[in-house]
C-alpha positions as CSV (number, residue, x, y, z in Angstrom):
1,M,-147.7,-4.4,-115.6
2,T,-151.2,-4.3,-117.1
3,V,-153.9,-2.1,-115.7
4,T,-157.5,-3.3,-116.0
5,L,-160.3,-0.8,-116.7
6,S,-163.5,-2.7,-115.8
7,V,-166.8,-1.3,-117.1
8,C,-170.1,-2.4,-115.7
9,L,-172.2,-3.7,-118.6
10,T,-175.4,-4.0,-116.7
11,C,-175.5,-0.3,-115.5
12,R,-178.7,1.3,-116.4
13,R,-178.1,4.9,-115.2
14,G,-181.8,5.0,-114.4
15,S,-182.8,5.3,-118.0
16,A,-182.6,2.0,-119.9
17,S,-185.8,-0.1,-120.4
18,E,-185.8,-3.8,-121.0
19,G,-184.6,-4.6,-124.5
20,E,-182.6,-1.3,-124.9
21,L,-178.9,-1.1,-124.9
22,R,-177.9,-0.3,-121.4
23,P,-175.8,2.8,-120.8
24,G,-173.1,0.7,-119.2
25,A,-172.8,-1.4,-122.4
26,A,-172.8,1.8,-124.5
27,L,-170.0,3.2,-122.3
28,Y,-168.0,0.0,-122.8
29,A,-168.6,0.1,-126.6
30,A,-167.5,3.7,-126.7
31,L,-164.3,3.0,-124.7
32,E,-163.5,0.0,-126.9
33,A,-164.1,2.0,-130.1
34,T,-161.8,4.8,-128.9
35,G,-159.1,2.4,-127.8
36,A,-157.2,1.8,-124.5
37,P,-154.1,3.7,-123.6
38,Q,-150.8,1.9,-123.5
39,G,-150.7,-0.6,-120.6
40,V,-154.5,-0.6,-120.1
41,V,-156.9,-3.4,-120.9
42,I,-160.7,-2.6,-121.1
43,R,-163.0,-5.4,-120.0
44,G,-166.7,-5.6,-119.5
45,V,-168.0,-7.0,-116.3
46,E,-171.6,-8.0,-115.3
47,C,-171.9,-5.9,-112.2
48,L,-169.9,-3.6,-110.0
49,S,-172.7,-3.3,-107.4
50,A,-172.9,0.5,-107.8
51,C,-176.4,0.4,-109.2
52,D,-177.5,3.7,-107.7
53,N,-174.3,5.3,-109.2
54,G,-174.2,4.0,-112.8
55,C,-172.5,4.0,-115.1
56,S,-169.6,2.7,-113.1
57,I,-166.1,1.7,-113.8
58,A,-163.1,0.4,-111.8
59,L,-159.4,0.7,-112.2
60,S,-157.1,-2.0,-110.8
61,A,-153.8,-3.7,-111.0
62,P,-151.8,-6.0,-108.8
63,G,-150.0,-4.3,-106.0
64,R,-151.9,-1.0,-106.6
65,W,-154.7,0.9,-105.0
66,A,-158.0,0.2,-106.9
67,Y,-160.7,2.8,-107.5
68,V,-164.4,2.6,-108.4
69,Y,-166.0,5.6,-110.1
70,G,-169.7,6.3,-110.8
71,H,-172.0,8.6,-112.7
72,M,-170.0,8.1,-115.9
73,D,-171.8,9.3,-119.0
74,P,-171.1,7.3,-122.3
75,D,-171.7,10.5,-124.3
76,L,-169.5,12.9,-122.2
77,H,-166.8,11.0,-120.3
78,V,-165.0,8.6,-122.6
79,A,-161.9,10.9,-123.2
80,D,-161.6,11.7,-119.5
81,I,-161.9,8.0,-118.5
82,L,-159.1,7.1,-120.8
83,T,-156.9,10.0,-119.7
84,G,-157.5,8.9,-116.1
85,A,-156.7,5.3,-116.9
86,A,-153.4,6.3,-118.6
87,A,-152.5,8.4,-115.5
88,Y,-153.3,5.4,-113.3
89,A,-151.2,3.1,-115.5
90,N,-148.2,5.5,-115.0
91,A,-148.6,5.7,-111.2
92,P,-146.5,2.9,-109.7
93,D,-148.8,2.5,-106.7
94,G,-152.0,3.5,-108.5
95,V,-152.3,6.8,-106.6
96,V,-152.4,9.7,-109.1
97,P,-151.9,13.1,-107.5
98,W,-155.3,14.6,-106.9
99,R,-154.8,17.7,-109.1
100,E,-153.5,15.5,-112.0
101,R,-156.7,13.4,-112.1
102,P,-159.5,14.3,-114.5
103,V,-162.3,16.2,-112.7
104,I,-164.7,13.3,-113.0
105,F,-162.2,11.1,-111.1
106,R,-161.9,13.7,-108.4
107,K,-165.6,14.2,-107.9
108,Q,-167.1,10.9,-108.8
109,S,-165.0,8.4,-106.8
110,L,-167.1,5.8,-105.0
111,A,-164.4,3.7,-103.4
112,R,-160.6,3.5,-102.9
113,I,-159.5,-0.1,-102.2
114,P,-156.0,-0.9,-100.8
115,P,-153.8,-3.3,-102.7
116,L,-154.6,-6.9,-102.0
117,E,-150.9,-7.9,-102.2
118,P,-147.7,-6.0,-102.0
119,A,-146.1,-4.7,-105.2
120,E,-143.4,-6.8,-106.7
């Protein structure tokens, strides 16, 4: 089953002016350049409605808990995001044990959303 790592492209993180590359787009580019872990697809999305918490990302897959994380830094957090995405991909229900999550996933979680449909 494929896991989706959604990255808000419109996130400004409070610093981007009109015409500048937004930090959310920079985060997406850095993640794409590094490459997704096995079983993970990275996609850019227009808005995750976490504007006060940008840059923001979401992890989701059918039949699994979904998570939204904020305060991601395109210069600091790429490796941790990909490590967390790989752990999520390996968790059958999407719930990675708390101590096995990267620190940014433990401290910067904005939402945990139950599966929309049962696992197959």
